[in-house]
PyMOL Python script that loads the backbone (N, CA, C, O; Angstrom):
from pymol import cmd

cmd.read_pdbstr("""\
ATOM      1  N   UNK A   1       9.827  10.175 -79.171  1.00  0.00           N
ATOM      2  CA  UNK A   1      10.880  10.216 -78.067  1.00  0.00           C
ATOM      3  C   UNK A   1      10.518  11.832 -77.717  1.00  0.00           C
ATOM      4  O   UNK A   1      10.191  12.683 -78.543  1.00  0.00           O
ATOM      5  N   UNK A   2      10.663  12.002 -76.321  1.00  0.00           N
ATOM      6  CA  UNK A   2      10.557  13.492 -75.935  1.00  0.00           C
ATOM      7  C   UNK A   2      11.668  13.798 -75.116  1.00  0.00           C
ATOM      8  O   UNK A   2      11.941  12.963 -74.255  1.00  0.00           O
ATOM      9  N   UNK A   3      12.384  14.838 -75.199  1.00  0.00           N
ATOM     10  CA  UNK A   3      13.636  15.101 -74.517  1.00  0.00           C
ATOM     11  C   UNK A   3      13.419  16.498 -74.009  1.00  0.00           C
ATOM     12  O   UNK A   3      12.776  17.367 -74.598  1.00  0.00           O
ATOM     13  N   UNK A   4      14.177  16.647 -72.562  1.00  0.00           N
ATOM     14  CA  UNK A   4      14.228  18.077 -71.739  1.00  0.00           C
ATOM     15  C   UNK A   4      15.619  18.232 -71.905  1.00  0.00           C
ATOM     16  O   UNK A   4      16.499  17.402 -71.680  1.00  0.00           O
ATOM     17  N   UNK A   5      15.742  19.632 -72.411  1.00  0.00           N
ATOM     18  CA  UNK A   5      16.915  20.385 -72.374  1.00  0.00           C
ATOM     19  C   UNK A   5      17.077  21.342 -71.334  1.00  0.00           C
ATOM     20  O   UNK A   5      16.229  22.224 -71.209  1.00  0.00           O
ATOM     21  N   UNK A   6      18.095  21.279 -70.543  1.00  0.00           N
ATOM     22  CA  UNK A   6      18.325  22.186 -69.519  1.00  0.00           C
ATOM     23  C   UNK A   6      19.538  22.975 -69.699  1.00  0.00           C
ATOM     24  O   UNK A   6      20.665  22.513 -69.524  1.00  0.00           O
ATOM     25  N   UNK A   7      19.287  24.168 -70.049  1.00  0.00           N
ATOM     26  CA  UNK A   7      20.464  25.192 -70.012  1.00  0.00           C
ATOM     27  C   UNK A   7      20.225  26.673 -69.808  1.00  0.00           C
ATOM     28  O   UNK A   7      19.210  27.217 -70.244  1.00  0.00           O
ATOM     29  N   UNK A   8      21.059  27.248 -69.218  1.00  0.00           N
ATOM     30  CA  UNK A   8      20.645  28.652 -68.937  1.00  0.00           C
ATOM     31  C   UNK A   8      20.734  29.736 -69.878  1.00  0.00           C
ATOM     32  O   UNK A   8      20.317  30.870 -69.645  1.00  0.00           O
ATOM     33  N   UNK A   9      21.376  29.304 -71.127  1.00  0.00           N
ATOM     34  CA  UNK A   9      21.419  30.174 -72.304  1.00  0.00           C
ATOM     35  C   UNK A   9      20.191  29.828 -73.396  1.00  0.00           C
ATOM     36  O   UNK A   9      20.165  28.827 -74.112  1.00  0.00           O
ATOM     37  N   UNK A  10      19.339  30.726 -73.361  1.00  0.00           N
ATOM     38  CA  UNK A  10      18.481  30.659 -74.339  1.00  0.00           C
ATOM     39  C   UNK A  10      18.674  30.190 -75.754  1.00  0.00           C
ATOM     40  O   UNK A  10      17.964  29.332 -76.279  1.00  0.00           O
ATOM     41  N   UNK A  11      19.826  30.893 -76.428  1.00  0.00           N
ATOM     42  CA  UNK A  11      20.142  30.579 -77.684  1.00  0.00           C
ATOM     43  C   UNK A  11      20.556  28.955 -77.922  1.00  0.00           C
ATOM     44  O   UNK A  11      20.371  28.321 -78.961  1.00  0.00           O
ATOM     45  N   UNK A  12      21.182  28.449 -76.642  1.00  0.00           N
ATOM     46  CA  UNK A  12      21.586  27.031 -76.860  1.00  0.00           C
ATOM     47  C   UNK A  12      20.435  26.298 -76.781  1.00  0.00           C
ATOM     48  O   UNK A  12      20.278  25.385 -77.593  1.00  0.00           O
ATOM     49  N   UNK A  13      19.490  26.554 -75.846  1.00  0.00           N
ATOM     50  CA  UNK A  13      18.340  25.696 -75.777  1.00  0.00           C
ATOM     51  C   UNK A  13      17.272  25.450 -77.070  1.00  0.00           C
ATOM     52  O   UNK A  13      16.654  24.430 -77.375  1.00  0.00           O
ATOM     53  N   UNK A  14      17.298  26.822 -77.727  1.00  0.00           N
ATOM     54  CA  UNK A  14      16.534  26.824 -78.912  1.00  0.00           C
ATOM     55  C   UNK A  14      17.347  26.134 -80.008  1.00  0.00           C
ATOM     56  O   UNK A  14      16.669  25.461 -80.785  1.00  0.00           O
ATOM     57  N   UNK A  15      18.512  26.163 -80.200  1.00  0.00           N
ATOM     58  CA  UNK A  15      19.394  25.533 -81.216  1.00  0.00           C
ATOM     59  C   UNK A  15      19.048  24.126 -81.193  1.00  0.00           C
ATOM     60  O   UNK A  15      18.626  23.528 -82.183  1.00  0.00           O
ATOM     61  N   UNK A  16      19.276  23.476 -79.777  1.00  0.00           N
ATOM     62  CA  UNK A  16      19.112  22.137 -79.390  1.00  0.00           C
ATOM     63  C   UNK A  16      17.730  21.857 -79.983  1.00  0.00           C
ATOM     64  O   UNK A  16      17.651  20.975 -80.838  1.00  0.00           O
ATOM     65  N   UNK A  17      16.704  22.482 -79.634  1.00  0.00           N
ATOM     66  CA  UNK A  17      15.271  22.111 -79.918  1.00  0.00           C
ATOM     67  C   UNK A  17      15.107  22.062 -81.334  1.00  0.00           C
ATOM     68  O   UNK A  17      14.468  21.142 -81.844  1.00  0.00           O
ATOM     69  N   UNK A  18      15.656  23.020 -82.057  1.00  0.00           N
ATOM     70  CA  UNK A  18      15.719  22.960 -83.483  1.00  0.00           C
ATOM     71  C   UNK A  18      16.173  21.789 -83.940  1.00  0.00           C
ATOM     72  O   UNK A  18      15.400  21.033 -84.529  1.00  0.00           O
ATOM     73  N   UNK A  19      17.370  21.490 -83.758  1.00  0.00           N
ATOM     74  CA  UNK A  19      17.868  20.304 -84.243  1.00  0.00           C
ATOM     75  C   UNK A  19      17.342  18.960 -84.156  1.00  0.00           C
ATOM     76  O   UNK A  19      17.441  18.141 -85.069  1.00  0.00           O
ATOM     77  N   UNK A  20      16.722  18.724 -82.923  1.00  0.00           N
ATOM     78  CA  UNK A  20      16.218  17.585 -82.302  1.00  0.00           C
ATOM     79  C   UNK A  20      14.874  17.664 -82.976  1.00  0.00           C
ATOM     80  O   UNK A  20      14.374  16.557 -83.181  1.00  0.00           O
ATOM     81  N   UNK A  21      14.130  18.755 -83.392  1.00  0.00           N
ATOM     82  CA  UNK A  21      12.903  18.647 -84.202  1.00  0.00           C
ATOM     83  C   UNK A  21      13.290  18.347 -85.440  1.00  0.00           C
ATOM     84  O   UNK A  21      12.552  17.487 -85.922  1.00  0.00           O
ATOM     85  N   UNK A  22      14.128  18.690 -86.148  1.00  0.00           N
ATOM     86  CA  UNK A  22      14.590  18.208 -87.527  1.00  0.00           C
ATOM     87  C   UNK A  22      14.731  16.745 -87.577  1.00  0.00           C
ATOM     88  O   UNK A  22      14.544  16.233 -88.681  1.00  0.00           O
ATOM     89  N   UNK A  23      15.034  15.954 -86.560  1.00  0.00           N
ATOM     90  CA  UNK A  23      15.229  14.740 -86.406  1.00  0.00           C
ATOM     91  C   UNK A  23      13.879  13.808 -86.107  1.00  0.00           C
ATOM     92  O   UNK A  23      13.840  12.579 -86.045  1.00  0.00           O
ATOM     93  N   UNK A  24      12.771  14.763 -85.937  1.00  0.00           N
ATOM     94  CA  UNK A  24      11.620  14.352 -85.642  1.00  0.00           C
ATOM     95  C   UNK A  24      11.317  13.934 -84.190  1.00  0.00           C
ATOM     96  O   UNK A  24      10.431  13.151 -83.848  1.00  0.00           O
ATOM     97  N   UNK A  25      12.131  14.533 -83.441  1.00  0.00           N
ATOM     98  CA  UNK A  25      11.978  14.479 -81.882  1.00  0.00           C
ATOM     99  C   UNK A  25      11.212  15.619 -81.148  1.00  0.00           C
ATOM    100  O   UNK A  25      11.412  16.764 -81.553  1.00  0.00           O
ATOM    101  N   UNK A  26      10.361  15.423 -80.117  1.00  0.00           N
ATOM    102  CA  UNK A  26       9.932  16.377 -79.400  1.00  0.00           C
ATOM    103  C   UNK A  26      10.814  16.877 -78.283  1.00  0.00           C
ATOM    104  O   UNK A  26      11.680  16.094 -77.893  1.00  0.00           O
ATOM    105  N   UNK A  27      10.722  18.143 -77.669  1.00  0.00           N
ATOM    106  CA  UNK A  27      11.737  18.672 -76.973  1.00  0.00           C
ATOM    107  C   UNK A  27      10.962  19.774 -76.160  1.00  0.00           C
ATOM    108  O   UNK A  27      10.090  20.487 -76.655  1.00  0.00           O
ATOM    109  N   UNK A  28      11.375  19.826 -74.882  1.00  0.00           N
ATOM    110  CA  UNK A  28      11.107  21.045 -74.265  1.00  0.00           C
ATOM    111  C   UNK A  28      12.175  21.697 -73.386  1.00  0.00           C
ATOM    112  O   UNK A  28      13.080  20.954 -73.004  1.00  0.00           O
ATOM    113  N   UNK A  29      12.198  22.899 -73.033  1.00  0.00           N
ATOM    114  CA  UNK A  29      13.553  23.688 -72.708  1.00  0.00           C
ATOM    115  C   UNK A  29      13.223  24.218 -71.261  1.00  0.00           C
ATOM    116  O   UNK A  29      12.174  24.824 -71.043  1.00  0.00           O
ATOM    117  N   UNK A  30      14.157  23.968 -70.280  1.00  0.00           N
ATOM    118  CA  UNK A  30      14.194  24.684 -69.225  1.00  0.00           C
ATOM    119  C   UNK A  30      15.541  25.713 -69.010  1.00  0.00           C
ATOM    120  O   UNK A  30      16.628  25.535 -69.559  1.00  0.00           O
ATOM    121  N   UNK A  31      15.228  26.772 -68.126  1.00  0.00           N
ATOM    122  CA  UNK A  31      16.368  27.504 -67.966  1.00  0.00           C
ATOM    123  C   UNK A  31      17.181  27.313 -66.797  1.00  0.00           C
ATOM    124  O   UNK A  31      18.237  27.921 -66.624  1.00  0.00           O
ATOM    125  N   UNK A  32      16.680  26.439 -65.959  1.00  0.00           N
ATOM    126  CA  UNK A  32      17.402  26.170 -64.384  1.00  0.00           C
ATOM    127  C   UNK A  32      16.770  25.016 -63.995  1.00  0.00           C
ATOM    128  O   UNK A  32      15.833  24.480 -64.586  1.00  0.00           O
ATOM    129  N   UNK A  33      17.455  24.545 -62.707  1.00  0.00           N
ATOM    130  CA  UNK A  33      16.974  23.251 -62.114  1.00  0.00           C
ATOM    131  C   UNK A  33      15.383  23.353 -61.535  1.00  0.00           C
ATOM    132  O   UNK A  33      14.712  22.321 -61.529  1.00  0.00           O
ATOM    133  N   UNK A  34      14.880  24.448 -61.117  1.00  0.00           N
ATOM    134  CA  UNK A  34      13.725  24.523 -60.806  1.00  0.00           C
ATOM    135  C   UNK A  34      12.706  24.564 -61.801  1.00  0.00           C
ATOM    136  O   UNK A  34      11.601  24.137 -61.467  1.00  0.00           O
ATOM    137  N   UNK A  35      12.879  25.047 -63.099  1.00  0.00           N
ATOM    138  CA  UNK A  35      12.093  24.958 -64.124  1.00  0.00           C
ATOM    139  C   UNK A  35      11.935  23.514 -64.550  1.00  0.00           C
ATOM    140  O   UNK A  35      10.856  22.981 -64.807  1.00  0.00           O
ATOM    141  N   UNK A  36      13.180  22.910 -64.601  1.00  0.00           N
ATOM    142  CA  UNK A  36      13.340  21.361 -65.046  1.00  0.00           C
ATOM    143  C   UNK A  36      12.505  20.462 -64.131  1.00  0.00           C
ATOM    144  O   UNK A  36      11.938  19.432 -64.497  1.00  0.00           O
ATOM    145  N   UNK A  37      12.496  20.996 -62.852  1.00  0.00           N
ATOM    146  CA  UNK A  37      11.937  19.971 -61.938  1.00  0.00           C
ATOM    147  C   UNK A  37      10.138  20.160 -62.156  1.00  0.00           C
ATOM    148  O   UNK A  37       9.333  19.246 -61.978  1.00  0.00           O
ATOM    149  N   UNK A  38       9.846  21.332 -62.504  1.00  0.00           N
ATOM    150  CA  UNK A  38       8.545  21.695 -62.725  1.00  0.00           C
ATOM    151  C   UNK A  38       7.877  20.700 -64.111  1.00  0.00           C
ATOM    152  O   UNK A  38       6.847  20.028 -64.143  1.00  0.00           O
ATOM    153  N   UNK A  39       8.790  20.901 -65.041  1.00  0.00           N
ATOM    154  CA  UNK A  39       8.541  20.054 -66.254  1.00  0.00           C
ATOM    155  C   UNK A  39       8.483  18.620 -66.060  1.00  0.00           C
ATOM    156  O   UNK A  39       7.702  17.848 -66.618  1.00  0.00           O
ATOM    157  N   UNK A  40       9.508  18.297 -65.099  1.00  0.00           N
ATOM    158  CA  UNK A  40       9.572  16.678 -65.045  1.00  0.00           C
ATOM    159  C   UNK A  40       8.431  16.127 -64.380  1.00  0.00           C
ATOM    160  O   UNK A  40       8.108  14.969 -64.646  1.00  0.00           O
ATOM    161  N   UNK A  41       7.707  16.869 -63.463  1.00  0.00           N
ATOM    162  CA  UNK A  41       6.635  16.653 -62.569  1.00  0.00           C
ATOM    163  C   UNK A  41       5.411  16.644 -63.566  1.00  0.00           C
ATOM    164  O   UNK A  41       4.491  15.872 -63.293  1.00  0.00           O
ATOM    165  N   UNK A  42       5.300  17.526 -64.835  1.00  0.00           N
ATOM    166  CA  UNK A  42       4.221  17.443 -65.609  1.00  0.00           C
ATOM    167  C   UNK A  42       4.224  16.536 -66.835  1.00  0.00           C
ATOM    168  O   UNK A  42       3.148  16.352 -67.404  1.00  0.00           O
ATOM    169  N   UNK A  43       5.285  15.976 -67.277  1.00  0.00           N
ATOM    170  CA  UNK A  43       5.625  15.349 -68.353  1.00  0.00           C
ATOM    171  C   UNK A  43       6.422  14.266 -68.280  1.00  0.00           C
ATOM    172  O   UNK A  43       7.145  14.136 -67.292  1.00  0.00           O
ATOM    173  N   UNK A  44       6.428  13.371 -69.242  1.00  0.00           N
ATOM    174  CA  UNK A  44       7.420  12.298 -69.225  1.00  0.00           C
ATOM    175  C   UNK A  44       8.318  12.389 -70.254  1.00  0.00           C
ATOM    176  O   UNK A  44       7.912  12.537 -71.407  1.00  0.00           O
ATOM    177  N   UNK A  45       9.729  12.305 -69.939  1.00  0.00           N
ATOM    178  CA  UNK A  45      10.598  12.625 -70.723  1.00  0.00           C
ATOM    179  C   UNK A  45      11.539  11.094 -70.807  1.00  0.00           C
ATOM    180  O   UNK A  45      11.686  10.286 -69.890  1.00  0.00           O
ATOM    181  N   UNK A  46      12.025  11.024 -72.036  1.00  0.00           N
ATOM    182  CA  UNK A  46      12.864   9.749 -72.388  1.00  0.00           C
ATOM    183  C   UNK A  46      14.140   9.959 -72.149  1.00  0.00           C
ATOM    184  O   UNK A  46      14.874   9.011 -71.872  1.00  0.00           O
ATOM    185  N   UNK A  47      14.671  11.427 -72.231  1.00  0.00           N
ATOM    186  CA  UNK A  47      15.917  11.695 -72.022  1.00  0.00           C
ATOM    187  C   UNK A  47      16.171  13.116 -71.390  1.00  0.00           C
ATOM    188  O   UNK A  47      15.208  13.878 -71.471  1.00  0.00           O
ATOM    189  N   UNK A  48      17.217  13.564 -70.822  1.00  0.00           N
ATOM    190  CA  UNK A  48      17.496  14.865 -70.313  1.00  0.00           C
ATOM    191  C   UNK A  48      19.010  15.151 -71.025  1.00  0.00           C
ATOM    192  O   UNK A  48      19.917  14.323 -71.108  1.00  0.00           O
ATOM    193  N   UNK A  49      19.035  16.456 -71.484  1.00  0.00           N
ATOM    194  CA  UNK A  49      20.306  16.985 -71.913  1.00  0.00           C
ATOM    195  C   UNK A  49      20.454  18.065 -70.793  1.00  0.00           C
ATOM    196  O   UNK A  49      19.496  18.807 -70.576  1.00  0.00           O
ATOM    197  N   UNK A  50      21.603  18.190 -70.073  1.00  0.00           N
ATOM    198  CA  UNK A  50      21.799  19.207 -69.052  1.00  0.00           C
ATOM    199  C   UNK A  50      23.167  19.721 -69.082  1.00  0.00           C
ATOM    200  O   UNK A  50      24.208  19.068 -69.146  1.00  0.00           O
ATOM    201  N   UNK A  51      22.993  21.145 -69.021  1.00  0.00           N
ATOM    202  CA  UNK A  51      24.325  21.849 -69.235  1.00  0.00           C
ATOM    203  C   UNK A  51      24.860  22.147 -67.716  1.00  0.00           C
ATOM    204  O   UNK A  51      24.181  22.849 -66.966  1.00  0.00           O
ATOM    205  N   UNK A  52      25.924  21.667 -67.358  1.00  0.00           N
ATOM    206  CA  UNK A  52      26.328  21.707 -65.796  1.00  0.00           C
ATOM    207  C   UNK A  52      27.202  23.066 -65.893  1.00  0.00           C
ATOM    208  O   UNK A  52      27.746  23.523 -64.888  1.00  0.00           O
TER     209      UNK A  52
END
""", "prot")
cmd.dss("prot")
cmd.show_as("cartoon", "prot")
cmd.util.cbc("prot")
cmd.orient("prot")
């Protein structure tokens, strides 16, 4: 399973990626909506975690 994490706070993104990795999940991080759109065009994600 691959998850996209969208959060403007670097530390939160990396913490989430670390915990997901410990559970055997792949993840990518984006700092804003534009970065998220680019990643969504390039990769397939099973879920997105978005900080509004």
